[in-house]
C-alpha positions in Angstrom: 0.0 0.0 0.0 1.3 3.4 -0.9 1.6 6.1 1.8 -0.4 9.2 1.0 0.7 12.6 2.2 -2.0 15.0 3.4 -1.2 18.6 2.6 -2.5 21.4 5.0 -3.9 24.2 3.0 -1.9 26.9 4.7 1.3 24.9 4.3 0.4 24.1 0.8 -0.1 27.7 -0.1 3.0 28.9 1.7 1.1 31.7 3.5 0.3 32.2 7.3 -0.8 35.0 9.7 -2.1 38.5 8.7 -0.9 40.7 6.0 0.6 44.1 6.8 -2.6 45.8 5.5 -4.8 43.7 7.7 -2.7 44.5 10.7 -2.9 48.3 10.0 -6.6 48.1 9.6 -6.9 46.3 12.9 -4.8 48.8 14.7 -6.8 51.7 13.2 -10.1 50.1 14.3 -8.7 49.6 17.8 -7.6 53.2 17.9 -11.1 54.4 16.9 -12.7 52.2 19.6 -10.3 53.4 22.3 -11.0 57.0 21.3 -14.7 56.5 21.5 -14.4 54.7 24.9 -12.2 57.5 26.2 -14.7 60.2 25.2 -17.6 58.4 26.8 -15.6 57.7 29.9 -14.5 61.3 30.1 -18.0 62.6 30.0 -19.2 60.0 32.5 -16.3 60.7 35.0 -17.0 64.4 34.9 -20.7 63.9 35.6 -19.8 61.4 38.3 -17.3 63.8 40.0 -19.8 66.7 39.9 -22.5 64.5 41.5 -20.1 63.2 44.1 -18.9 66.7 45.0 -22.5 67.9 45.3 -23.3 65.1 47.7 -20.2 65.6 49.7 -20.8 69.3 49.9 -24.4 68.7 51.1 -23.2 66.3 53.8 -20.6 68.7 55.1 -23.1 71.5 55.1 -25.6 69.4 57.1 -22.9 68.5 59.7 -22.0 72.2 60.0 -25.6 73.3 60.5 -26.1 70.6 63.1 -23.1 71.8 65.0 -24.2 75.4 64.9 -27.7 74.5 66.1 -26.4 72.3 68.9 -24.0 75.0 70.1 -26.7 77.7 70.1 -29.2 75.5 71.9 -26.6 74.9 74.7 -26.0 78.6 75.3 -26.2 79.4 79.0 -27.2 82.5 80.9 -24.1 84.1 82.4 -23.6 87.7 83.5 -20.5 89.6 82.7 -18.2 90.5 85.6 -16.9 93.9 86.6 -20.2 95.1 87.9 -21.8 94.9 84.5 -25.3 93.4 84.4 -25.0 92.5 80.7 -25.5 88.9 79.8 -22.5 87.2 78.1 -24.3 87.0 74.7 -23.8 89.1 71.6 -25.7 88.4 68.4 -25.6 90.0 65.0 -26.7 88.8 61.6 -23.2 87.4 60.9 -21.8 86.3 64.3 -22.9 85.0 67.7 -20.8 85.0 70.8 -22.0 83.1 73.9 -21.1 80.8 76.8 -21.8 77.1 76.9 -20.5 74.0 78.7 -17.1 72.9 77.4 -17.2 70.0 74.9 -14.5 68.0 73.1 -12.1 65.2 74.0 -9.5 67.5 75.5 -11.9 70.0 77.1 -11.8 70.5 80.8 -15.1 70.5 82.8 -16.7 73.9 83.1 -17.7 76.6 80.7 -16.2 78.0 77.5 -16.8 81.0 75.3 -17.8 80.2 71.8 -17.9 82.5 68.8 -19.6 81.6 65.5 -18.5 84.2 62.9 -17.6 84.7 59.3 -14.0 84.9 58.3 -11.9 85.2 55.1 -10.5 81.9 53.7 -8.5 81.0 50.6 -11.9 79.8 49.1 -13.8 82.9 50.2 -16.0 83.8 53.2 -16.5 80.9 55.6 -18.3 80.5 58.9 -15.9 79.3 61.6 -16.3 78.2 65.2 -13.7 79.4 67.7 -13.6 79.1 71.5 -11.8 80.5 74.5 -11.6 79.5 78.1 -14.3 81.1 80.2 -13.4 83.9 82.6 -15.4 86.7 84.2 -14.5 89.7 82.0 -16.2 93.1 81.4 -18.2 93.9 78.4 -15.5 96.3 77.2 -13.0 93.4 77.2 -15.2 91.4 74.9 -15.9 94.3 72.6 -12.2 95.3 72.3 -11.1 91.8 71.5 -9.2 91.1 74.8 -10.7 87.6 74.8 -8.4 85.4 72.6 -10.3 82.8 70.6 -8.4 79.8 69.4 -8.9 76.4 67.6 -11.0 77.8 64.7 -13.0 75.1 62.9 -14.7 75.9 59.5 -18.3 74.8 59.6 -19.7 76.3 56.4 -17.9 76.9 53.2 -18.7 78.7 49.9 -21.0 78.8 48.0 -23.1 78.7 51.2 -23.4 81.5 53.7 -25.1 81.6 57.1 -26.9 84.5 58.8 -28.6 84.7 62.1 -31.9 86.2 63.5 -33.1 86.4 67.0 -36.5 86.5 68.7 -37.7 87.1 72.2 -40.9 86.3 74.0 -42.8 88.3 71.4 -41.5 86.0 68.6 -40.5 89.0 66.4 -37.4 88.2 64.5 -34.6 90.8 64.4 -31.0 90.9 63.0 -29.3 91.7 66.3 -29.9 90.9 69.9 -29.5 93.9 72.2 -31.4 92.8 75.3 -28.9 93.0 78.1 -31.0 91.3 80.7 -31.8 88.0 79.0 -30.9 85.7 76.1 -33.2 85.3 73.1 -35.9 82.7 73.2 -35.0 81.4 69.8 -32.3 81.8 67.2 -32.8 81.2 63.5 -30.0 79.9 61.3 -30.6 81.0 57.7 -28.6 79.3 55.0 -28.3 80.8 51.5 -26.6 79.9 48.3 -24.4 82.9 47.7 -24.6 82.4 43.9 -28.4 82.7 43.7 -29.2 84.2 47.1 -31.7 81.4 47.5 -32.7 80.4 51.1 -32.1 76.6 51.4 -34.5 74.2 53.1 -31.7 73.2 55.5 -32.2 76.5 57.3 -33.4 75.9 60.9 -34.2 77.5 64.2 -33.4 76.5 67.8 -34.5 77.5 71.2 -32.5 78.3 74.4 -33.6 76.5 77.5 -32.4 79.0 80.1 -32.4 82.6 78.8 -32.9 84.6 82.0 -31.7 84.5 85.7 -33.6 82.5 88.3 -34.9 85.7 89.8 -37.1 86.2 86.7 -38.8 82.9 87.4 -39.5 84.1 91.0 -40.6 87.5 89.7 -38.1 89.3 91.9 -35.7 90.8 89.3 -36.2 94.0 87.5 -36.3 93.9 83.7 -38.0 90.5 83.5 -41.4 91.7 82.5 -42.7 90.4 79.2 -41.0 87.0 79.3 
């Protein structure tokens, strides 16, 4: 019987693999696909980053407003020293200075002075919280800046801005609190978008539990009428 040789077509033709033209076409198609994928990914990543930044900004704003509301609600009635009957509380539409119980992991037991106020930052106007150890000082010392505030913490950043309003027993809101005998009954925290000046739903209000001396409860102190 004679042996028969089986010839493989590729071997019989003497050709194998891709031609140079086919390789160039494949490379060109791959480049087009990668360019399209890069464009789509670029648009998607930009939108994803914008959405992520928006969510993160909203979370940070919420935490800042919660901290502000908690601080204001904890304000305590304290009279200034030096024979001055003024309460240790000063409120304007852009800042609030008051006394509350010290908080924080390194804070000693007792009281501390807290100031919530706007300040300039590299990114614009921010609302920061600063504190100082409590001491009996005169109203003049507070007004002249003799009280040194330290450990500033930024609570609200641009494009958001915070303003305050105060109300007494009559529930009439005003931009400043000038009642020297007692603290406001309620403080409103108004949050705006500085780009549109729109008031945001996260705005809130908080009450103060003790806003006058004990003599007012007994009806024996002057200047307590109308509470």
